[in-house]
C-alpha positions in Angstrom: -39.9 356.9 -3.1 -43.1 356.6 -1.7 -42.5 353.6 0.5 -44.7 354.6 3.5 -47.6 355.1 1.4 -50.9 353.2 2.0 -51.2 352.3 -1.6 -47.7 351.1 -2.2 -47.8 348.3 -5.1 -45.0 345.8 -6.0 -45.4 343.0 -8.6 -44.1 339.9 -7.5 -42.6 337.1 -9.8 -41.9 333.6 -8.9 -41.5 330.3 -10.1 -42.3 326.9 -9.8 -40.6 323.5 -11.8 -39.7 319.6 -11.7 -36.7 318.9 -13.5 -38.4 316.3 -15.5 -41.4 318.1 -16.4 -39.2 320.3 -18.7 -40.5 323.9 -18.0 -40.9 326.0 -14.8 -43.9 327.8 -14.6 -43.8 332.0 -13.1 -46.6 333.1 -11.4 -47.0 336.9 -10.9 -48.9 338.6 -8.5 -50.2 342.6 -8.3 -49.8 343.4 -4.7 -50.4 346.0 -2.3 -48.2 347.0 0.7 -50.8 345.4 2.5 -50.7 342.3 0.7 -54.2 342.5 -0.7 -53.4 341.0 -4.1 -55.6 342.4 -6.8 -54.4 340.8 -10.3 -52.7 337.3 -11.0 -50.6 336.4 -14.2 -48.6 332.8 -15.4 -46.0 332.3 -17.7 -43.1 329.6 -18.5 -39.5 329.2 -18.9 -37.9 326.3 -20.5 -35.4 324.1 -18.2 -31.6 324.7 -18.8 -33.3 327.8 -21.3 -32.0 331.0 -22.1 -35.5 332.7 -22.0 -36.4 333.3 -18.2 -36.0 336.7 -18.8 -38.5 337.4 -21.5 -40.9 335.0 -19.4 -40.6 337.3 -16.4 -41.0 340.3 -18.3 -44.1 338.9 -20.4 -45.5 338.1 -16.6 -44.8 341.6 -15.5 -46.0 343.9 -18.5 -49.4 341.9 -17.9 -50.2 343.2 -14.5 -48.0 346.3 -14.8 -50.3 349.9 -13.9 -48.9 353.0 -13.5 -49.5 353.4 -9.8 -47.5 349.7 -9.6 -44.0 350.7 -7.8 -41.3 348.2 -8.2 -41.0 344.3 -9.2 -39.8 342.1 -7.0 -38.1 338.6 -8.3 -38.1 335.3 -6.0 -34.7 334.8 -7.3 -32.5 335.7 -10.5 -30.7 332.3 -11.3 -33.7 330.3 -12.2 -34.7 327.0 -13.8 -31.9 325.0 -13.8 -29.6 327.8 -14.7 -32.0 330.2 -17.0 -31.7 333.5 -15.6 -34.4 336.5 -14.9 -31.9 340.0 -15.9 -33.6 342.0 -13.1 -31.9 344.9 -15.4 -33.9 344.2 -18.6 -37.1 344.3 -16.6 -36.2 347.7 -15.2 -35.1 349.1 -18.8 -37.8 347.5 -20.3 -40.7 348.7 -17.8 -39.1 351.5 -16.3 -40.1 349.8 -12.6 -37.0 349.3 -10.0 -36.2 345.9 -9.7 -35.5 343.7 -7.1 -34.0 340.0 -6.9 -34.6 338.5 -3.7 -32.5 334.9 -2.8 -33.1 333.7 1.4 -30.7 331.3 1.6 -26.8 331.7 1.4 -25.9 330.9 -2.2 -24.2 327.4 -2.7 -22.4 325.3 -4.9 -19.8 326.9 -7.9 -22.1 328.2 -10.3 -19.3 328.4 -13.1 -18.5 324.9 -12.4 -21.9 323.1 -12.6 -22.7 325.8 -16.1 -19.7 324.5 -17.7 -20.3 320.6 -17.0 -23.6 320.5 -17.7 -24.0 323.3 -20.9 -22.0 323.8 -24.1 -23.4 327.4 -24.7 -21.6 327.4 -21.5 -19.8 331.0 -21.9 -22.7 332.7 -23.1 -24.9 331.3 -20.1 -21.6 332.3 -17.5 -21.7 336.1 -19.6 -25.2 336.7 -18.7 -25.2 334.9 -15.2 -22.3 337.1 -13.9 -23.9 340.3 -15.7 -26.2 339.8 -12.2 -23.4 341.2 -10.3 -23.4 339.9 -6.4 -26.0 339.9 -4.0 -26.1 342.4 -0.6 -26.5 340.7 2.7 -28.9 341.8 4.9 -30.4 340.5 8.3 -33.8 341.1 9.0 -34.6 342.3 12.6 -36.1 339.0 14.2 -33.3 336.8 12.2 -32.9 335.2 9.0 -31.1 336.6 6.5 -31.7 337.5 2.7 -29.8 338.7 -0.1 -30.2 341.4 -2.7 -29.9 342.2 -5.9 -31.4 345.8 -7.3 -31.8 348.0 -10.6 -33.2 351.5 -10.4 -33.0 351.4 -6.5 -29.9 350.8 -4.4 -30.3 347.5 -2.1 -30.9 349.4 0.9 -34.4 350.3 -0.3 -35.1 346.8 -1.6 -34.7 345.5 1.7 -36.8 348.0 3.1 -39.2 347.1 0.9 -39.0 343.7 1.4 -39.6 344.6 5.0 -42.9 346.2 4.4 -44.3 343.8 2.1 -43.5 340.5 5.0 -46.2 339.0 7.1 -45.0 335.5 7.3 -41.3 333.7 7.0 -38.5 335.2 5.4 -40.3 336.0 1.9 -42.0 339.6 1.8 -45.8 338.7 1.0 -46.2 339.1 -2.8 -43.5 336.6 -3.3 -44.9 334.3 -1.0 -48.4 334.3 -2.9 -46.7 334.1 -6.4 -44.7 330.6 -5.0 -47.9 329.1 -3.8 -49.9 330.7 -7.2 -47.4 329.0 -9.8 -46.9 325.5 -7.3 -50.6 325.3 -7.9 -50.8 326.1 -11.5 -48.0 323.5 -12.2 -49.7 320.9 -10.5 -52.7 321.4 -12.1 -51.1 321.3 -15.5 -49.3 318.5 -14.7 -52.7 316.2 -13.8 -54.0 317.5 -16.8 -51.4 315.9 -18.8 -51.6 312.8 -16.7 -54.9 312.4 -17.5 -54.8 313.5 -21.0 -52.3 310.6 -21.1 -54.9 308.0 -20.4 
């Protein structure tokens, strides 16, 4: 892949949620390698639901263009044990897909899912399909954990390095998180106002 070309483009997808709201807002950005944002799209998924992959795929599909090189996901186990299956994103769009986590995974996901969800066997099967992440260390410190489909984990790490500007997150994911949070807050305020 042409990681070094000037107009390298990615779609970054991130979410924002509060448990009491029952849903997660997804934001996607179409961004050039230099961080310039060319388009934005939104979606939503159910907290504790099984619609995370479909929600992310809908966002990616709205932003997809022939000159996009890959999809970046800000996490795969999302929306209170919902999930985004990167393999489905890759096979449905033809775009190599990478999932990034920026803190060491903690806690016992299996025990939590068994405790919280009657459909835990199916949910765990889907989450297990994501596979284990590969750990990388940034040159200036800080770790990230990568799952990838359609490209090697090392290339996914390199894409993160090339699109990173501030902090640990690649710029498309940093901006997508900000937009998802802003949209969630806007919707929450509108709902509060409507109830008054």
